[in-house]
N, C-alpha and C positions, 0 to 999 in steps of 0.2 A: 903812981896810979895811972898816969898817962902811958907809961911804958907797958903796963899790964894791959891796958885797953888796946893799945896799938898791937901788941903781941896777939891778943885774942882776936882782933879783927883780921890780922894777917893769917892766923891759923884757920879761921873760919873761911876766908877767901880761898885758901889752898884746898880746903876740904870740899868746898862747893865746886871749885874748878875740877878737881879729880873726879867727883861724882858726875859732873856734866860730861867729862871726857869718857868716863866709863859708859854712860848711857849712849853717847854718840858712837863709841867704839863697838858697842853691842849692836847698834843698828847697821853700821857700815864701817868696819874697822879699816879697810884699805883706803877709803876716802879720807878718813881721819889721819892716817899715816902720811898720805900725800900732802895733806894740809900742813902737818907738822914738819915734814921735810922741806916744804917750800918756805915756811916761816923760819926754820932754823938755818936755811942756806944763806950764803953771802952774795952780795951783788958785785958783779964785775962788769963794768960798762953796761951793756944791755942784757947781759947774761946773769944767770944765777949759778953760783958755784955750790955744788952739792958735795957733802962728805961721802966718800966712796963707801965706807962701812955702812952708813945709813942707807945708801942706795942698794947695797947688797941685802941688807936686812929687809928693806921694802920689797925687793924682788922675792926673797924667800917667803916673806909673809904673804905676798900676793899669790905665789905658787901654792902655799899652804891653804890660803883662803879659797883659791880656785879648786884645789883638790877636795876641800870640805864641801864646796858647792856641788862638785861632781858626785861625791859620795852621797850627799843629800838627794841629788837628782836620781842616782841609782837606787837608793832606798825608796824614794818616791815612786820610781818606775816599778820596782819589784812589788811594792805595796799595791800599786794600781793594777799590775798584772795579776797578783793574787786575788785582788778584789774582783777583777773581771772574770777570772777563772771561777771564783766563788759564785759570782752572779750567774755565769753560764750554767754551773752545776745546779744552782737554785732554780733557774728557769727550766732546766731539764727536769728536775724533780717536780716543779709546778706543773709542767706539761704532762708528765706521767700521772701525777695525782689527778689532774683534770680529766685525763682519759679514763682513769680508773673510776672516777666519780661519774662520768658520763655513762660508762659501761654498767655500773651498779644502778644508776638511775634508770637506764633502759631495761635492765633485768627486773627492777622493781616495778616498772610501768608495764611490763609484759607478763602475760600468763600463757603457759603452754597448755593448749587444749587439743586433745586428739593428735598430739605430736606436732601441732602447728603453733608457733609463737604468735600470740595476738596481743594487741594493746588492750589496756583495761577497758577503754571506751568501746572497742569492737567486741570484746568479750561480753560486756554488759548488754550491748545492743543485741548480740546474738542470743544471750540467755533470755532477755525480755521478749525477743521475737519468738523463741521456742515456747515460752510461757504463754504468750498471746495465741500462738497456734494451738497449743493444748487446750486453752480455755475455749477457743472457737470450736475445736473438735468436740469438747465436752458439751458445749451448748447445742451443737448440731445433733449429737447423739441423744441428748435430752429431748430436743424437739422431735427427732425421729421416734424415740420411745413413746413420747406422749401421743404423737400422731398414730403410731402403730397401735398403742394401747386403746386409743379412741376407736380406731377401725375395728380392733378385736372386740371391744365391748359392743360396738354396733352390730358386728357379725353375730356375737353370742345372743344379743337381744333379738335379732332377726331369726336366728335359729330357734330360740325359745318360742318366739311368736309362731314360727312355722310349725314347730313340734306341737304347740298348743292347738293350732289350727288343724294339724293332721290328726291329733287325738280327738278333737271335736268331730272332725270328718269321719274318723274311724267309728266313733261312738254313734254318730248319726247313720253311718252306713250300716253298722251292725243293727241298730234299731230298725232301719229301713228293711234290711235283709230279714230280720226276725218278723217284722210286720208282713213283708211280702211272703215269707215262709208260712205264716199263719194264714194269710189270704189264700195262698196256694193250697194249703192243707184244707182250708175251709172249702175251697172250690173242688178239691178232690173228693172231699167228703160229700159235697153236694152231688157231684157226678156219680159217686158210688151209691148214694141214696137214690138217685134217679135211675140208675142202672139196676138196682136191686129191687 
């Protein structure tokens, strides 16, 4: 039982160690390899004696890791360049869209009147000005018509009065003429009687 327990503990320790090494190697594999190389090397006086094959493996792994990093940097640069190009295109499209929107807004806010583009505010002010002028002209003509109508009625009334007065005068003059004619005839008759 003790042997089984010891075996199980050793197996668990190796598994944990390999998992820890895997996680360390994923974070920075070169640093881990340097650490392993230093730990596996022998001491000779003040120096460490390193196995040549391990050193070559470390060099190759370092070169591979550097190449991987360079490839990642290149991919990152290419991605960044593509994103910058895409951003530039999107900014250009946005600028074009904003210009089109501004143009459409200006066209929407403008009205062509007698061949001249006018803003809606100017157009409304001009239309209300024309309406106001027409109303003032209408009121002026109504005033003039009423004034002229009153003058015409007054003139007709005076004419009627004058015609009535003239008719009265004619009638009186005719009566006077007839009376004077009778008087004259009476006087002629008197003169004729006296003469005869």
